[in-house]
PDB file of N, H, CA, C and O in Angstrom:
ATOM      1  N   MET A   1      22.368 -18.433  -7.734  1.00  0.00           N
ATOM      2  CA  MET A   1      23.474 -18.516  -6.884  1.00  0.00           C
ATOM      3  C   MET A   1      23.446 -17.593  -5.718  1.00  0.00           C
ATOM      4  O   MET A   1      23.733 -17.957  -4.578  1.00  0.00           O
ATOM      5  N   CYS A   2      23.085 -16.366  -6.048  1.00  0.00           N
ATOM      6  H   CYS A   2      22.852 -16.070  -6.975  1.00  0.00           H
ATOM      7  CA  CYS A   2      23.041 -15.331  -4.972  1.00  0.00           C
ATOM      8  C   CYS A   2      21.948 -15.714  -3.924  1.00  0.00           C
ATOM      9  O   CYS A   2      22.136 -15.500  -2.726  1.00  0.00           O
ATOM     10  N   GLY A   3      20.866 -16.252  -4.371  1.00  0.00           N
ATOM     11  H   GLY A   3      20.713 -16.426  -5.344  1.00  0.00           H
ATOM     12  CA  GLY A   3      19.766 -16.698  -3.429  1.00  0.00           C
ATOM     13  C   GLY A   3      20.279 -17.766  -2.551  1.00  0.00           C
ATOM     14  O   GLY A   3      19.936 -17.810  -1.369  1.00  0.00           O
ATOM     15  N   MET A   4      21.102 -18.649  -3.084  1.00  0.00           N
ATOM     16  H   MET A   4      21.380 -18.613  -4.043  1.00  0.00           H
ATOM     17  CA  MET A   4      21.694 -19.729  -2.222  1.00  0.00           C
ATOM     18  C   MET A   4      22.640 -19.151  -1.166  1.00  0.00           C
ATOM     19  O   MET A   4      22.671 -19.590  -0.016  1.00  0.00           O
ATOM     20  N   TYR A   5      23.387 -18.179  -1.591  1.00  0.00           N
ATOM     21  H   TYR A   5      23.362 -17.822  -2.525  1.00  0.00           H
ATOM     22  CA  TYR A   5      24.332 -17.506  -0.656  1.00  0.00           C
ATOM     23  C   TYR A   5      23.521 -16.916   0.509  1.00  0.00           C
ATOM     24  O   TYR A   5      23.877 -17.071   1.677  1.00  0.00           O
ATOM     25  N   MET A   6      22.418 -16.234   0.154  1.00  0.00           N
ATOM     26  H   MET A   6      22.129 -16.108  -0.795  1.00  0.00           H
ATOM     27  CA  MET A   6      21.587 -15.578   1.139  1.00  0.00           C
ATOM     28  C   MET A   6      20.946 -16.567   2.055  1.00  0.00           C
ATOM     29  O   MET A   6      20.842 -16.319   3.256  1.00  0.00           O
ATOM     30  N   ALA A   7      20.485 -17.747   1.496  1.00  0.00           N
ATOM     31  H   ALA A   7      20.569 -17.949   0.520  1.00  0.00           H
ATOM     32  CA  ALA A   7      19.991 -18.704   2.343  1.00  0.00           C
ATOM     33  C   ALA A   7      20.983 -19.259   3.333  1.00  0.00           C
ATOM     34  O   ALA A   7      20.620 -19.516   4.480  1.00  0.00           O
ATOM     35  N   GLY A   8      22.228 -19.453   2.928  1.00  0.00           N
ATOM     36  H   GLY A   8      22.522 -19.244   1.995  1.00  0.00           H
ATOM     37  CA  GLY A   8      23.292 -19.826   3.804  1.00  0.00           C
ATOM     38  C   GLY A   8      23.610 -18.786   4.879  1.00  0.00           C
ATOM     39  O   GLY A   8      23.888 -19.121   6.030  1.00  0.00           O
ATOM     40  N   PHE A   9      23.562 -17.561   4.485  1.00  0.00           N
ATOM     41  H   PHE A   9      23.336 -17.289   3.550  1.00  0.00           H
ATOM     42  CA  PHE A   9      23.756 -16.427   5.408  1.00  0.00           C
ATOM     43  C   PHE A   9      22.667 -16.561   6.519  1.00  0.00           C
ATOM     44  O   PHE A   9      22.971 -16.507   7.710  1.00  0.00           O
ATOM     45  N   MET A  10      21.374 -16.738   6.081  1.00  0.00           N
ATOM     46  H   MET A  10      21.126 -16.782   5.113  1.00  0.00           H
ATOM     47  CA  MET A  10      20.228 -16.862   7.018  1.00  0.00           C
ATOM     48  C   MET A  10      20.424 -17.923   8.028  1.00  0.00           C
ATOM     49  O   MET A  10      20.173 -17.751   9.221  1.00  0.00           O
ATOM     50  N   SER A  11      20.932 -19.150   7.469  1.00  0.00           N
ATOM     51  H   SER A  11      21.136 -19.290   6.500  1.00  0.00           H
ATOM     52  CA  SER A  11      21.122 -20.279   8.276  1.00  0.00           C
ATOM     53  C   SER A  11      22.173 -19.979   9.329  1.00  0.00           C
ATOM     54  O   SER A  11      21.990 -20.302  10.503  1.00  0.00           O
ATOM     55  N   GLY A  12      23.277 -19.361   8.915  1.00  0.00           N
ATOM     56  H   GLY A  12      23.425 -19.099   7.961  1.00  0.00           H
ATOM     57  CA  GLY A  12      24.286 -18.954   9.911  1.00  0.00           C
ATOM     58  C   GLY A  12      23.783 -17.940  10.942  1.00  0.00           C
ATOM     59  O   GLY A  12      24.105 -18.059  12.124  1.00  0.00           O
ATOM     60  N   LEU A  13      23.021 -16.973  10.527  1.00  0.00           N
ATOM     61  H   LEU A  13      22.759 -16.876   9.567  1.00  0.00           H
ATOM     62  CA  LEU A  13      22.401 -15.989  11.418  1.00  0.00           C
ATOM     63  C   LEU A  13      21.509 -16.714  12.401  1.00  0.00           C
ATOM     64  O   LEU A  13      21.579 -16.434  13.597  1.00  0.00           O
ATOM     65  N   THR A  14      20.673 -17.632  11.950  1.00  0.00           N
ATOM     66  H   THR A  14      20.616 -17.859  10.978  1.00  0.00           H
ATOM     67  CA  THR A  14      19.794 -18.318  12.851  1.00  0.00           C
ATOM     68  C   THR A  14      20.545 -19.225  13.900  1.00  0.00           C
ATOM     69  O   THR A  14      20.158 -19.349  15.062  1.00  0.00           O
ATOM     70  N   PHE A  15      21.584 -19.806  13.408  1.00  0.00           N
ATOM     71  H   PHE A  15      21.898 -19.706  12.463  1.00  0.00           H
ATOM     72  CA  PHE A  15      22.472 -20.568  14.333  1.00  0.00           C
ATOM     73  C   PHE A  15      23.063 -19.742  15.368  1.00  0.00           C
ATOM     74  O   PHE A  15      23.030 -20.113  16.541  1.00  0.00           O
ATOM     75  N   GLU A  16      23.648 -18.552  14.986  1.00  0.00           N
ATOM     76  H   GLU A  16      23.675 -18.251  14.033  1.00  0.00           H
ATOM     77  CA  GLU A  16      24.317 -17.624  15.834  1.00  0.00           C
ATOM     78  C   GLU A  16      23.285 -17.157  16.861  1.00  0.00           C
ATOM     79  O   GLU A  16      23.622 -17.072  18.043  1.00  0.00           O
ATOM     80  N   GLN A  17      21.999 -16.838  16.455  1.00  0.00           N
ATOM     81  H   GLN A  17      21.726 -16.907  15.496  1.00  0.00           H
ATOM     82  CA  GLN A  17      21.072 -16.325  17.449  1.00  0.00           C
ATOM     83  C   GLN A  17      20.604 -17.391  18.468  1.00  0.00           C
ATOM     84  O   GLN A  17      20.324 -17.129  19.638  1.00  0.00           O
ATOM     85  N   ILE A  18      20.549 -18.567  17.930  1.00  0.00           N
ATOM     86  H   ILE A  18      20.776 -18.780  16.979  1.00  0.00           H
ATOM     87  CA  ILE A  18      20.122 -19.736  18.814  1.00  0.00           C
ATOM     88  C   ILE A  18      21.294 -19.957  19.878  1.00  0.00           C
ATOM     89  O   ILE A  18      21.049 -20.047  21.081  1.00  0.00           O
ATOM     90  N   THR A  19      22.496 -20.034  19.386  1.00  0.00           N
ATOM     91  H   THR A  19      22.695 -19.961  18.409  1.00  0.00           H
ATOM     92  CA  THR A  19      23.564 -20.309  20.345  1.00  0.00           C
ATOM     93  C   THR A  19      23.872 -19.170  21.234  1.00  0.00           C
ATOM     94  O   THR A  19      24.516 -19.420  22.253  1.00  0.00           O
ATOM     95  N   ARG A  20      23.507 -17.962  20.999  1.00  0.00           N
ATOM     96  H   ARG A  20      22.983 -17.759  20.172  1.00  0.00           H
ATOM     97  CA  ARG A  20      23.716 -16.785  21.808  1.00  0.00           C
ATOM     98  C   ARG A  20      22.958 -16.946  23.117  1.00  0.00           C
ATOM     99  O   ARG A  20      23.404 -16.483  24.167  1.00  0.00           O
ATOM    100  N   GLY A  21      21.816 -17.602  23.045  1.00  0.00           N
ATOM    101  H   GLY A  21      21.453 -17.978  22.192  1.00  0.00           H
ATOM    102  CA  GLY A  21      21.003 -17.801  24.261  1.00  0.00           C
ATOM    103  C   GLY A  21      20.083 -16.498  24.411  1.00  0.00           C
ATOM    104  O   GLY A  21      19.356 -16.092  23.505  1.00  0.00           O
ATOM    105  N   SER A  22      20.190 -15.974  25.501  1.00  0.00           N
ATOM    106  H   SER A  22      20.782 -16.303  26.237  1.00  0.00           H
ATOM    107  CA  SER A  22      19.235 -14.887  25.961  1.00  0.00           C
ATOM    108  C   SER A  22      19.705 -13.444  25.554  1.00  0.00           C
ATOM    109  O   SER A  22      19.031 -12.447  25.812  1.00  0.00           O
ATOM    110  N   GLY A  23      20.897 -13.405  24.908  1.00  0.00           N
ATOM    111  H   GLY A  23      21.445 -14.215  24.698  1.00  0.00           H
ATOM    112  CA  GLY A  23      21.474 -12.127  24.531  1.00  0.00           C
ATOM    113  C   GLY A  23      20.528 -11.359  23.564  1.00  0.00           C
ATOM    114  O   GLY A  23      19.657 -11.958  22.932  1.00  0.00           O
ATOM    115  N   PRO A  24      20.716 -10.060  23.468  1.00  0.00           N
ATOM    116  CA  PRO A  24      19.769  -9.208  22.633  1.00  0.00           C
ATOM    117  C   PRO A  24      19.984  -9.624  21.179  1.00  0.00           C
ATOM    118  O   PRO A  24      21.115  -9.907  20.783  1.00  0.00           O
ATOM    119  N   LYS A  25      18.938  -9.665  20.394  1.00  0.00           N
ATOM    120  H   LYS A  25      18.020  -9.435  20.716  1.00  0.00           H
ATOM    121  CA  LYS A  25      19.021  -9.973  18.925  1.00  0.00           C
ATOM    122  C   LYS A  25      18.600  -8.594  18.210  1.00  0.00           C
ATOM    123  O   LYS A  25      17.736  -7.823  18.628  1.00  0.00           O
ATOM    124  N   LYS A  26      19.358  -8.440  17.083  1.00  0.00           N
ATOM    125  H   LYS A  26      20.060  -9.066  16.744  1.00  0.00           H
ATOM    126  CA  LYS A  26      19.060  -7.189  16.356  1.00  0.00           C
ATOM    127  C   LYS A  26      18.297  -7.492  15.078  1.00  0.00           C
ATOM    128  O   LYS A  26      17.667  -6.589  14.527  1.00  0.00           O
ATOM    129  N   ILE A  27      18.326  -8.724  14.582  1.00  0.00           N
ATOM    130  H   ILE A  27      18.838  -9.457  15.029  1.00  0.00           H
ATOM    131  CA  ILE A  27      17.589  -9.047  13.350  1.00  0.00           C
ATOM    132  C   ILE A  27      16.600 -10.138  13.771  1.00  0.00           C
ATOM    133  O   ILE A  27      16.942 -11.117  14.434  1.00  0.00           O
ATOM    134  N   CYS A  28      15.300  -9.898  13.325  1.00  0.00           N
ATOM    135  H   CYS A  28      15.022  -9.103  12.785  1.00  0.00           H
ATOM    136  CA  CYS A  28      14.222 -10.843  13.606  1.00  0.00           C
ATOM    137  C   CYS A  28      13.559 -11.208  12.206  1.00  0.00           C
ATOM    138  O   CYS A  28      12.628 -10.581  11.701  1.00  0.00           O
ATOM    139  N   LEU A  29      14.149 -12.255  11.693  1.00  0.00           N
ATOM    140  H   LEU A  29      14.906 -12.764  12.104  1.00  0.00           H
ATOM    141  CA  LEU A  29      13.619 -12.678  10.343  1.00  0.00           C
ATOM    142  C   LEU A  29      12.202 -13.151  10.409  1.00  0.00           C
ATOM    143  O   LEU A  29      11.828 -13.766  11.408  1.00  0.00           O
ATOM    144  N   PRO A  30      11.385 -12.908   9.416  1.00  0.00           N
ATOM    145  CA  PRO A  30      10.055 -13.497   9.487  1.00  0.00           C
ATOM    146  C   PRO A  30      10.057 -14.931   9.132  1.00  0.00           C
ATOM    147  O   PRO A  30      10.874 -15.401   8.340  1.00  0.00           O
ATOM    148  N   GLU A  31       9.117 -15.642   9.734  1.00  0.00           N
ATOM    149  H   GLU A  31       8.453 -15.260  10.377  1.00  0.00           H
ATOM    150  CA  GLU A  31       8.905 -17.073   9.504  1.00  0.00           C
ATOM    151  C   GLU A  31       8.872 -17.331   8.016  1.00  0.00           C
ATOM    152  O   GLU A  31       8.134 -16.652   7.302  1.00  0.00           O
ATOM    153  N   GLY A  32       9.632 -18.273   7.523  1.00  0.00           N
ATOM    154  H   GLY A  32      10.231 -18.824   8.104  1.00  0.00           H
ATOM    155  CA  GLY A  32       9.504 -18.717   6.173  1.00  0.00           C
ATOM    156  C   GLY A  32      10.213 -17.839   5.137  1.00  0.00           C
ATOM    157  O   GLY A  32      10.106 -18.104   3.940  1.00  0.00           O
ATOM    158  N   ILE A  33      10.897 -16.854   5.551  1.00  0.00           N
ATOM    159  H   ILE A  33      10.984 -16.639   6.524  1.00  0.00           H
ATOM    160  CA  ILE A  33      11.616 -16.009   4.578  1.00  0.00           C
ATOM    161  C   ILE A  33      12.599 -16.770   3.779  1.00  0.00           C
ATOM    162  O   ILE A  33      13.209 -17.680   4.340  1.00  0.00           O
ATOM    163  N   THR A  34      12.822 -16.505   2.543  1.00  0.00           N
ATOM    164  H   THR A  34      12.327 -15.766   2.088  1.00  0.00           H
ATOM    165  CA  THR A  34      13.526 -17.258   1.564  1.00  0.00           C
ATOM    166  C   THR A  34      14.912 -16.474   1.217  1.00  0.00           C
ATOM    167  O   THR A  34      15.026 -15.269   1.440  1.00  0.00           O
ATOM    168  N   GLY A  35      15.859 -17.190   0.705  1.00  0.00           N
ATOM    169  H   GLY A  35      15.766 -18.169   0.524  1.00  0.00           H
ATOM    170  CA  GLY A  35      17.083 -16.553   0.235  1.00  0.00           C
ATOM    171  C   GLY A  35      16.761 -15.560  -0.784  1.00  0.00           C
ATOM    172  O   GLY A  35      17.361 -14.485  -0.786  1.00  0.00           O
ATOM    173  N   GLN A  36      15.825 -15.841  -1.688  1.00  0.00           N
ATOM    174  H   GLN A  36      15.338 -16.714  -1.686  1.00  0.00           H
ATOM    175  CA  GLN A  36      15.468 -14.889  -2.807  1.00  0.00           C
ATOM    176  C   GLN A  36      14.881 -13.624  -2.173  1.00  0.00           C
ATOM    177  O   GLN A  36      15.164 -12.535  -2.672  1.00  0.00           O
ATOM    178  N   GLN A  37      14.060 -13.705  -1.078  1.00  0.00           N
ATOM    179  H   GLN A  37      13.830 -14.590  -0.673  1.00  0.00           H
ATOM    180  CA  GLN A  37      13.543 -12.539  -0.459  1.00  0.00           C
ATOM    181  C   GLN A  37      14.691 -11.674   0.239  1.00  0.00           C
ATOM    182  O   GLN A  37      14.669 -10.444   0.198  1.00  0.00           O
ATOM    183  N   VAL A  38      15.630 -12.351   0.841  1.00  0.00           N
ATOM    184  H   VAL A  38      15.648 -13.350   0.874  1.00  0.00           H
ATOM    185  CA  VAL A  38      16.784 -11.716   1.395  1.00  0.00           C
ATOM    186  C   VAL A  38      17.639 -10.969   0.380  1.00  0.00           C
ATOM    187  O   VAL A  38      18.176  -9.888   0.621  1.00  0.00           O
ATOM    188  N   GLN A  39      17.729 -11.653  -0.818  1.00  0.00           N
ATOM    189  H   GLN A  39      17.293 -12.531  -1.014  1.00  0.00           H
ATOM    190  CA  GLN A  39      18.407 -10.938  -1.900  1.00  0.00           C
ATOM    191  C   GLN A  39      17.749  -9.730  -2.386  1.00  0.00           C
ATOM    192  O   GLN A  39      18.412  -8.758  -2.749  1.00  0.00           O
ATOM    193  N   GLN A  40      16.401  -9.750  -2.410  1.00  0.00           N
ATOM    194  H   GLN A  40      15.863 -10.539  -2.115  1.00  0.00           H
ATOM    195  CA  GLN A  40      15.749  -8.551  -2.749  1.00  0.00           C
ATOM    196  C   GLN A  40      15.963  -7.369  -1.694  1.00  0.00           C
ATOM    197  O   GLN A  40      16.156  -6.199  -2.024  1.00  0.00           O
ATOM    198  N   VAL A  41      15.907  -7.806  -0.465  1.00  0.00           N
ATOM    199  H   VAL A  41      15.751  -8.757  -0.196  1.00  0.00           H
ATOM    200  CA  VAL A  41      16.181  -6.795   0.565  1.00  0.00           C
ATOM    201  C   VAL A  41      17.572  -6.184   0.365  1.00  0.00           C
ATOM    202  O   VAL A  41      17.727  -4.965   0.426  1.00  0.00           O
ATOM    203  N   PHE A  42      18.523  -6.977   0.140  1.00  0.00           N
ATOM    204  H   PHE A  42      18.397  -7.968   0.091  1.00  0.00           H
ATOM    205  CA  PHE A  42      19.901  -6.696  -0.067  1.00  0.00           C
ATOM    206  C   PHE A  42      20.080  -5.734  -1.311  1.00  0.00           C
ATOM    207  O   PHE A  42      20.796  -4.734  -1.263  1.00  0.00           O
ATOM    208  N   GLU A  43      19.423  -6.096  -2.342  1.00  0.00           N
ATOM    209  H   GLU A  43      18.842  -6.909  -2.381  1.00  0.00           H
ATOM    210  CA  GLU A  43      19.525  -5.307  -3.608  1.00  0.00           C
ATOM    211  C   GLU A  43      18.937  -3.893  -3.381  1.00  0.00           C
ATOM    212  O   GLU A  43      19.477  -2.888  -3.844  1.00  0.00           O
ATOM    213  N   GLY A  44      17.809  -3.867  -2.648  1.00  0.00           N
ATOM    214  H   GLY A  44      17.370  -4.683  -2.272  1.00  0.00           H
ATOM    215  CA  GLY A  44      17.149  -2.615  -2.355  1.00  0.00           C
ATOM    216  C   GLY A  44      17.996  -1.683  -1.419  1.00  0.00           C
ATOM    217  O   GLY A  44      18.021  -0.463  -1.575  1.00  0.00           O
ATOM    218  N   PHE A  45      18.705  -2.358  -0.410  1.00  0.00           N
ATOM    219  H   PHE A  45      18.684  -3.350  -0.283  1.00  0.00           H
ATOM    220  CA  PHE A  45      19.679  -1.635   0.449  1.00  0.00           C
ATOM    221  C   PHE A  45      20.784  -1.067  -0.461  1.00  0.00           C
ATOM    222  O   PHE A  45      21.134   0.108  -0.345  1.00  0.00           O
ATOM    223  N   MET A  46      21.303  -1.854  -1.317  1.00  0.00           N
ATOM    224  H   MET A  46      21.019  -2.808  -1.410  1.00  0.00           H
ATOM    225  CA  MET A  46      22.447  -1.354  -2.128  1.00  0.00           C
ATOM    226  C   MET A  46      22.003  -0.199  -3.049  1.00  0.00           C
ATOM    227  O   MET A  46      22.791   0.702  -3.336  1.00  0.00           O
ATOM    228  N   ARG A  47      20.733  -0.229  -3.513  1.00  0.00           N
ATOM    229  H   ARG A  47      20.093  -0.961  -3.280  1.00  0.00           H
ATOM    230  CA  ARG A  47      20.319   0.949  -4.330  1.00  0.00           C
ATOM    231  C   ARG A  47      20.254   2.164  -3.400  1.00  0.00           C
ATOM    232  O   ARG A  47      20.577   3.272  -3.830  1.00  0.00           O
ATOM    233  N   ASP A  48      19.865   1.996  -2.196  1.00  0.00           N
ATOM    234  H   ASP A  48      19.602   1.096  -1.847  1.00  0.00           H
ATOM    235  CA  ASP A  48      19.697   3.188  -1.269  1.00  0.00           C
ATOM    236  C   ASP A  48      21.042   3.618  -0.705  1.00  0.00           C
ATOM    237  O   ASP A  48      21.166   4.773  -0.298  1.00  0.00           O
ATOM    238  N   TYR A  49      22.062   2.758  -0.657  1.00  0.00           N
ATOM    239  H   TYR A  49      21.961   1.819  -0.989  1.00  0.00           H
ATOM    240  CA  TYR A  49      23.417   3.070  -0.113  1.00  0.00           C
ATOM    241  C   TYR A  49      24.506   2.527  -1.081  1.00  0.00           C
ATOM    242  O   TYR A  49      25.278   1.649  -0.696  1.00  0.00           O
ATOM    243  N   PRO A  50      24.567   3.021  -2.274  1.00  0.00           N
ATOM    244  CA  PRO A  50      25.577   2.504  -3.210  1.00  0.00           C
ATOM    245  C   PRO A  50      27.024   2.718  -2.852  1.00  0.00           C
ATOM    246  O   PRO A  50      27.872   1.948  -3.303  1.00  0.00           O
ATOM    247  N   LYS A  51      27.357   3.736  -2.055  1.00  0.00           N
ATOM    248  H   LYS A  51      26.668   4.361  -1.689  1.00  0.00           H
ATOM    249  CA  LYS A  51      28.680   4.156  -1.576  1.00  0.00           C
ATOM    250  C   LYS A  51      29.253   2.974  -0.722  1.00  0.00           C
ATOM    251  O   LYS A  51      30.471   2.828  -0.626  1.00  0.00           O
ATOM    252  N   LEU A  52      28.395   2.156  -0.121  1.00  0.00           N
ATOM    253  H   LEU A  52      27.405   2.275  -0.199  1.00  0.00           H
ATOM    254  CA  LEU A  52      28.895   1.050   0.693  1.00  0.00           C
ATOM    255  C   LEU A  52      29.736   0.062  -0.018  1.00  0.00           C
ATOM    256  O   LEU A  52      30.522  -0.678   0.573  1.00  0.00           O
ATOM    257  N   GLN A  53      29.545   0.065  -1.363  1.00  0.00           N
ATOM    258  H   GLN A  53      28.906   0.667  -1.843  1.00  0.00           H
ATOM    259  CA  GLN A  53      30.272  -0.961  -2.228  1.00  0.00           C
ATOM    260  C   GLN A  53      31.788  -0.626  -2.183  1.00  0.00           C
ATOM    261  O   GLN A  53      32.619  -1.515  -2.370  1.00  0.00           O
ATOM    262  N   ASN A  54      32.131   0.607  -1.943  1.00  0.00           N
ATOM    263  H   ASN A  54      31.457   1.330  -1.792  1.00  0.00           H
ATOM    264  CA  ASN A  54      33.532   1.008  -2.016  1.00  0.00           C
ATOM    265  C   ASN A  54      34.047   1.430  -0.627  1.00  0.00           C
ATOM    266  O   ASN A  54      35.143   1.982  -0.534  1.00  0.00           O
ATOM    267  N   GLU A  55      33.309   1.192   0.416  1.00  0.00           N
ATOM    268  H   GLU A  55      32.419   0.744   0.340  1.00  0.00           H
ATOM    269  CA  GLU A  55      33.637   1.585   1.761  1.00  0.00           C
ATOM    270  C   GLU A  55      34.690   0.586   2.330  1.00  0.00           C
ATOM    271  O   GLU A  55      34.340  -0.579   2.518  1.00  0.00           O
ATOM    272  N   PRO A  56      35.942   0.975   2.610  1.00  0.00           N
ATOM    273  CA  PRO A  56      36.871  -0.006   3.112  1.00  0.00           C
ATOM    274  C   PRO A  56      36.600  -0.667   4.444  1.00  0.00           C
ATOM    275  O   PRO A  56      37.118  -1.747   4.729  1.00  0.00           O
ATOM    276  N   LYS A  57      35.757   0.007   5.292  1.00  0.00           N
ATOM    277  H   LYS A  57      35.337   0.884   5.061  1.00  0.00           H
ATOM    278  CA  LYS A  57      35.393  -0.491   6.556  1.00  0.00           C
ATOM    279  C   LYS A  57      34.343  -1.554   6.444  1.00  0.00           C
ATOM    280  O   LYS A  57      34.172  -2.340   7.375  1.00  0.00           O
ATOM    281  N   VAL A  58      33.677  -1.608   5.416  1.00  0.00           N
ATOM    282  H   VAL A  58      33.816  -0.969   4.660  1.00  0.00           H
ATOM    283  CA  VAL A  58      32.580  -2.498   5.140  1.00  0.00           C
ATOM    284  C   VAL A  58      32.764  -3.269   3.860  1.00  0.00           C
ATOM    285  O   VAL A  58      31.920  -3.227   2.965  1.00  0.00           O
ATOM    286  N   ASP A  59      33.924  -4.007   3.774  1.00  0.00           N
ATOM    287  H   ASP A  59      34.610  -4.041   4.502  1.00  0.00           H
ATOM    288  CA  ASP A  59      34.249  -4.568   2.604  1.00  0.00           C
ATOM    289  C   ASP A  59      33.804  -6.050   2.501  1.00  0.00           C
ATOM    290  O   ASP A  59      34.096  -6.707   1.501  1.00  0.00           O
ATOM    291  N   GLN A  60      33.134  -6.555   3.479  1.00  0.00           N
ATOM    292  H   GLN A  60      32.896  -6.022   4.292  1.00  0.00           H
ATOM    293  CA  GLN A  60      32.709  -7.986   3.435  1.00  0.00           C
ATOM    294  C   GLN A  60      31.307  -8.031   3.105  1.00  0.00           C
ATOM    295  O   GLN A  60      30.549  -7.322   3.765  1.00  0.00           O
ATOM    296  N   PRO A  61      30.819  -8.799   2.129  1.00  0.00           N
ATOM    297  CA  PRO A  61      29.422  -8.923   1.837  1.00  0.00           C
ATOM    298  C   PRO A  61      28.540  -9.186   3.023  1.00  0.00           C
ATOM    299  O   PRO A  61      27.436  -8.647   3.099  1.00  0.00           O
ATOM    300  N   SER A  62      28.996 -10.006   3.959  1.00  0.00           N
ATOM    301  H   SER A  62      29.893 -10.444   3.896  1.00  0.00           H
ATOM    302  CA  SER A  62      28.213 -10.460   5.175  1.00  0.00           C
ATOM    303  C   SER A  62      27.894  -9.256   6.015  1.00  0.00           C
ATOM    304  O   SER A  62      26.842  -9.208   6.653  1.00  0.00           O
ATOM    305  N   LEU A  63      28.800  -8.255   6.033  1.00  0.00           N
ATOM    306  H   LEU A  63      29.655  -8.294   5.515  1.00  0.00           H
ATOM    307  CA  LEU A  63      28.450  -7.057   6.926  1.00  0.00           C
ATOM    308  C   LEU A  63      27.387  -6.249   6.350  1.00  0.00           C
ATOM    309  O   LEU A  63      26.503  -5.783   7.069  1.00  0.00           O
ATOM    310  N   ILE A  64      27.423  -6.045   5.019  1.00  0.00           N
ATOM    311  H   ILE A  64      28.140  -6.423   4.435  1.00  0.00           H
ATOM    312  CA  ILE A  64      26.479  -5.286   4.230  1.00  0.00           C
ATOM    313  C   ILE A  64      25.109  -6.001   4.372  1.00  0.00           C
ATOM    314  O   ILE A  64      24.102  -5.393   4.733  1.00  0.00           O
ATOM    315  N   ILE A  65      25.122  -7.338   4.067  1.00  0.00           N
ATOM    316  H   ILE A  65      25.940  -7.832   3.773  1.00  0.00           H
ATOM    317  CA  ILE A  65      23.825  -8.079   4.242  1.00  0.00           C
ATOM    318  C   ILE A  65      23.247  -7.879   5.588  1.00  0.00           C
ATOM    319  O   ILE A  65      22.058  -7.586   5.716  1.00  0.00           O
ATOM    320  N   GLY A  66      24.041  -8.025   6.597  1.00  0.00           N
ATOM    321  H   GLY A  66      25.007  -8.263   6.493  1.00  0.00           H
ATOM    322  CA  GLY A  66      23.607  -7.853   8.028  1.00  0.00           C
ATOM    323  C   GLY A  66      23.001  -6.403   8.229  1.00  0.00           C
ATOM    324  O   GLY A  66      21.944  -6.278   8.849  1.00  0.00           O
ATOM    325  N   MET A  67      23.632  -5.364   7.735  1.00  0.00           N
ATOM    326  H   MET A  67      24.490  -5.465   7.231  1.00  0.00           H
ATOM    327  CA  MET A  67      23.114  -4.060   7.789  1.00  0.00           C
ATOM    328  C   MET A  67      21.852  -3.932   7.151  1.00  0.00           C
ATOM    329  O   MET A  67      20.989  -3.231   7.679  1.00  0.00           O
ATOM    330  N   ALA A  68      21.625  -4.561   6.010  1.00  0.00           N
ATOM    331  H   ALA A  68      22.326  -5.131   5.582  1.00  0.00           H
ATOM    332  CA  ALA A  68      20.379  -4.582   5.234  1.00  0.00           C
ATOM    333  C   ALA A  68      19.303  -5.211   6.026  1.00  0.00           C
ATOM    334  O   ALA A  68      18.194  -4.681   6.091  1.00  0.00           O
ATOM    335  N   LEU A  69      19.564  -6.260   6.600  1.00  0.00           N
ATOM    336  H   LEU A  69      20.465  -6.691   6.548  1.00  0.00           H
ATOM    337  CA  LEU A  69      18.585  -7.091   7.395  1.00  0.00           C
ATOM    338  C   LEU A  69      18.180  -6.335   8.711  1.00  0.00           C
ATOM    339  O   LEU A  69      17.014  -6.303   9.106  1.00  0.00           O
ATOM    340  N   ILE A  70      19.177  -5.759   9.330  1.00  0.00           N
ATOM    341  H   ILE A  70      20.123  -5.785   9.010  1.00  0.00           H
ATOM    342  CA  ILE A  70      18.838  -5.022  10.564  1.00  0.00           C
ATOM    343  C   ILE A  70      17.872  -3.880  10.200  1.00  0.00           C
ATOM    344  O   ILE A  70      16.947  -3.609  10.966  1.00  0.00           O
ATOM    345  N   ARG A  71      18.063  -3.184   9.019  1.00  0.00           N
ATOM    346  H   ARG A  71      18.814  -3.405   8.397  1.00  0.00           H
ATOM    347  CA  ARG A  71      17.182  -2.149   8.659  1.00  0.00           C
ATOM    348  C   ARG A  71      15.753  -2.729   8.323  1.00  0.00           C
ATOM    349  O   ARG A  71      14.726  -2.195   8.743  1.00  0.00           O
ATOM    350  N   ALA A  72      15.762  -3.837   7.552  1.00  0.00           N
ATOM    351  H   ALA A  72      16.596  -4.270   7.211  1.00  0.00           H
ATOM    352  CA  ALA A  72      14.543  -4.429   7.088  1.00  0.00           C
ATOM    353  C   ALA A  72      13.758  -5.096   8.185  1.00  0.00           C
ATOM    354  O   ALA A  72      12.534  -4.964   8.219  1.00  0.00           O
ATOM    355  N   TYR A  73      14.436  -5.838   9.125  1.00  0.00           N
ATOM    356  H   TYR A  73      15.430  -5.945   9.098  1.00  0.00           H
ATOM    357  CA  TYR A  73      13.793  -6.715  10.048  1.00  0.00           C
ATOM    358  C   TYR A  73      14.341  -6.525  11.477  1.00  0.00           C
ATOM    359  O   TYR A  73      14.834  -7.461  12.106  1.00  0.00           O
ATOM    360  N   PRO A  74      14.229  -5.223  11.984  1.00  0.00           N
ATOM    361  CA  PRO A  74      14.713  -5.036  13.362  1.00  0.00           C
ATOM    362  C   PRO A  74      13.881  -5.779  14.361  1.00  0.00           C
ATOM    363  O   PRO A  74      12.686  -5.981  14.144  1.00  0.00           O
ATOM    364  N   CYS A  75      14.487  -6.198  15.462  1.00  0.00           N
ATOM    365  H   CYS A  75      15.458  -6.034  15.638  1.00  0.00           H
ATOM    366  CA  CYS A  75      13.743  -6.850  16.504  1.00  0.00           C
ATOM    367  C   CYS A  75      13.118  -5.730  17.321  1.00  0.00           C
ATOM    368  O   CYS A  75      13.660  -4.632  17.454  1.00  0.00           O
ATOM    369  N   PRO A  76      11.878  -6.083  17.893  1.00  0.00           N
ATOM    370  CA  PRO A  76      11.268  -5.066  18.786  1.00  0.00           C
ATOM    371  C   PRO A  76      12.068  -4.938  20.021  1.00  0.00           C
ATOM    372  O   PRO A  76      12.603  -5.923  20.529  1.00  0.00           O
ATOM    373  N   LYS A  77      12.171  -3.688  20.542  1.00  0.00           N
ATOM    374  H   LYS A  77      11.737  -2.888  20.129  1.00  0.00           H
ATOM    375  CA  LYS A  77      12.939  -3.379  21.724  1.00  0.00           C
ATOM    376  C   LYS A  77      12.269  -3.706  23.014  1.00  0.00           C
ATOM    377  O   LYS A  77      12.841  -3.480  24.081  1.00  0.00           O
TER     378      LYS A  77
END
């Protein structure tokens, strides 16, 4: 179930980046990445930053997933 959520998140991210046009991108997902792989990135991020689970400013899972992906797959500057 979690892997499916991550796959949906990636689809939304891809759509957002395509529709943004030439604006700067912060996350550059590797070709063929799966929801399961994103789940592993997210779980590793949460092990590194467990306090985010209780941070009121970051209470939406999508924000934390985005932060994890920015850290794991930043776009070249």
